[in-house]
N, C-alpha and C positions, 0 to 999 in steps of 0.2 A: 740731200745729205750734205752735212757739213764737211768742208775741206779739212778742218783740224782734226787731229787724230786723238781718239780716246782709247786707252787700254784699261780693261778690267781684269783684275787678278782676284780670283775667288773660288767658291764652292759650287758644286753641282750635286743636287739631291733628287731622289724620287720621293715625292711627298705622299704619304698615305693619310688621307684626311677623313675624319669621322665627325658628323654633327651630333651634339648632345644638348640636352636642355641646360644642364649645369655640369661643371667639372666634377669628375669623382673624388670623393675623399679617400684618404689611405684605407685599404681594405674593402672598398666599396666596389661592387659590379653594378654597371648601369647599362641601359639599352640605348644605342645610337641609331642613326639613320644616315642615309646619304653618302656611304663609304665610296671613295673614289681615290684613284691614283693620278696625280699629275706631277709635271716636272717643276722643280724648284731649286732651293739652295740660294743663299743670298747673293753670291757672285752671279749666278746665271740669271736670277730674276733681274738684277741691276743691268746685266748685259742686255737682256731681252728689252727691258724698258728703254734702254739707249738705242738699240737697233730699231725698234719700232717707232721710236720718236724721230729717227732720221740721222742718228750719229754715225760717223765713220769709225767703226769699232772693231777692235781685236780683243779676244777673250783668251786669257792664259788660265788653264784649269786641267783637271784629270777626270776621267771617267773610269769605271770598271771594264773589265774585258767580259762584258755580258750583253744581252739583248737590250737592256735599259740604256746602257751607255751609248750603243749604236743608235738607238732611237732619239736619245737626247741630242746627240751630235748632229743628226739630220735635222731636228727641229730647230736647232740654234742657226744652222745654215738658212732655213726658211725665214728666220727672224733678221736676216741682213747682217749676220755677224761673221767676221773672219775667224774660223775655228782651226786654223792650222796649228796653233799652239795648244790644242785640246787632245791629249793623248789618251789611249786606252791602256791601263796598267795591268799587265798580267798577274794573275793569282789574287786579285781583290775585286770587291763589288762596288758598283756606283753608290755614292753616299745615300743614306736613307733618313728621312724625318718622319716621325710619327706625330700627327696633329689633331688635337681636339679643338672644335669650334663650338662655342656655346651659343645659346639663343640671343645673346646680345652682340654677336659677331666677334667676340673676343677669342683669342686662341692661346693655347699652351703647346709647346713644341719639345720633343726630345730627339736628338740627332746622334746617328752612327756615322762617323766621318767616312769610313771606307776609302776610296781613291782619293779623297780630298787630302788625306794625310801625305799623299805622294807629291804634293805641290811643295817641294823642299827647295831650299837655296840652290841646290845643284840643278833642279828642274828649271827654276827661274832663270839661272844662267844660260841654258840652252836658248832661251828666248829674250835674252837681256836687250838685244837690239830693238825689239818693239817698244820697251820701255824708254830706252834712250831717245828714240825718234818720235815718241808720242808728244802731244801738247798737254795731256793730263792723264794721270793714273788714278783709277778709282779702286779702293780696296775695302774689305769687311774683315770679320774675325772668325771665319769658319775654316780657315786654313792655317797651317803652322805659323806661330808668332815670329819664328826666327826668319821665315821667308818675307813676311810683311815688313819686318824691320829692314831686311836687306833690299827689298824692292823700293822702299821709301827713300833709303840713302842713295840708291842708284838714280832714282828719278830726280831727287834733290841736286845731286852732283851734276846732272846734265840739263838742268833747267826745266825739267817737266813738272808741272803743278801736281801736287799730291793731295788727293781727297780721300778721307778715311771715314767710312760709316762704322763706328766702333760697337758693332753688334756681332754676337751676343755680348752682353755687358761683361766687362772685366776691367781690372786695373792694368795700366799700360806703363811701359818704362818711359822716362823722360827722353831716352835715346830715340824712341819713335816719334813722341809727341813734337819733338823740335824739329822733325822733317816735315811735319804736316802743314799744308797751307789752308785747307778747308776741312772742318770736322763737323759731322752731322749726327750727334747723339740724340736719342729721345730723353725724356725726363730721367728714367731709370739708369741709362747709360751715362748721362751727364752726372747723377749723383755717385756712381762708382768711381768716376774719373776725378771729382772734386770734392766729395764728401758733402755736397750741398743738395738738400732735397729740393727739387724744382716743383713748387706748388703754385707759382704765379709769375708774373713778369719780374718783380723785384728779385726773386731768387733765380730766375733765368739770367738776368743781368749780372748777378753775383757769380753764378757759375760759369757764364761766359767770360767774365774778367779772370777768373782762375785759369781758364784754358788759355786765354791770351798771354797770361804770365808764363805759360809753358813755352811760348814762341809761336803760337798759332794765330794766324792774322785773322781768318774768317771762321767764326762759330756760328753754326745754325742748329738750335735746339728745337727738334721737331715736338709738337705738343698735341698730337692727335688731331681732333676735329676743330681745336682752337686755332691751328695754324703752326707757325714757327717763330721762335725768337731769332732774329738775324742780327748779328753783332760783328762789326768790322773794327778792329783796333779800338775796342772799348765803346764805340758808338752803336747802340742797339735800338731795335724796334720790333714790334709785333707785326708779322705779316699773316693776315687772317687766311684760314682756309676756306673751302666751299662746303656748304651744307648739302648733304645728300643722305639718303636712307640706305645704311650699310647692310650687306649681306654677310660679309666677313671681312677682317682686316689683314688677312694674309697677304704678304707682299706689298702692303700700302707703303711702308717706308722705303722698300727697295725701288717701287715705281717712282716714288718722289726723287730718290737720288738719281736714277738713270735719266729721268726727264730733266731735272734741273741741270745736270753736268751736260746734256745735250744742248740745252738752251745757253749755257754759259760759253760753251765752245763755238756757238753760232754768233757770239758777240753781243748777247743780250746783257743788260744791266743786271746786277746781282738780284735785286728785288723783283724785277720781271722774270728772272730765271726761277726764282723761288715760286712765284705765282704759277709759272708753267708746271713746275713740279707738283704744286698742290692740285692743279687741274688733273693731271695724269693719275695721281693717287685717288682723287675723288671718284674718278671713273672706275678705278680698279676695285674700290670697296663696294661698288654695287654689284660685283660679280663674284662668284665663288672660285676659290683656288688661287694658286700663286700665278704661274705664268699664263694660264688661260684668262685671267683677269686683266692682264696688262694691255692697255689701249695702244692703237696705232695713232700716228701723228694726225691723220685727218680727223680722227674722233677728238683728240686734244684741241686742235684748232677750232673745230665746231663748238665744243664745249665752252671754250673761251669766248667765242664770238656771241654766245647767248647771255654772258654775264654782264 
């Protein structure tokens, strides 16, 4: 376990997953198979990926006052995560995600925030010392935006590295972007933030430059199976991913983020940390579901040793 401290602030969901041949069109009823429920939420997925990768991690989040919330909290503890700042919120349910996975392993997702909406600035303030004392803060966009802005400002004011996975895709205020040290959008999210459609390396370079202009030093645009465009202060290159046969891509980006941040906090160089994140994600896409697909450190090391 790394001595440096990672705090993840984010969402917790119960994922309801159904496999289909093709995604349904409006008004269409289709037959699926393999229905299952697993634990997810971008925040929880990234926390689990970091915990299983060996990070020294604390998670700030909320669950509902329900059986799912109790089960999730227990599972997170098994994944080597400090869950002291994960509270059960009376009168609400744990967040829910409805997920279709098609025969190509692609997914579409709809979310009901539930208890994730209770991760407010006041809730953050109860656990602010965790952020102040952390070496890095990792966030996503499934909790209230005002809390993400407040957490980023708090971290920046106290010398904590701020990493943002800007998912789900949406436009973001410059107030937030100016506090970010590391941003990890995929192609869609990069286009939302910059207006540049990322179809290749040239467009990735342009999008990264636009994000650098917002004050972000390190831009990592994930490109699925192609890898990631990694740019530091305008100097960019493609770091290729690993070729595997995917089962589904649920939590692939989350696994990448949690693994990469763990590697960075261990003192690895950025490109090496990205490669570590690629390896974790490559393993995850060969397995179904969100958190059930996330590999442990021993698996990632063994995978890299074979490359």
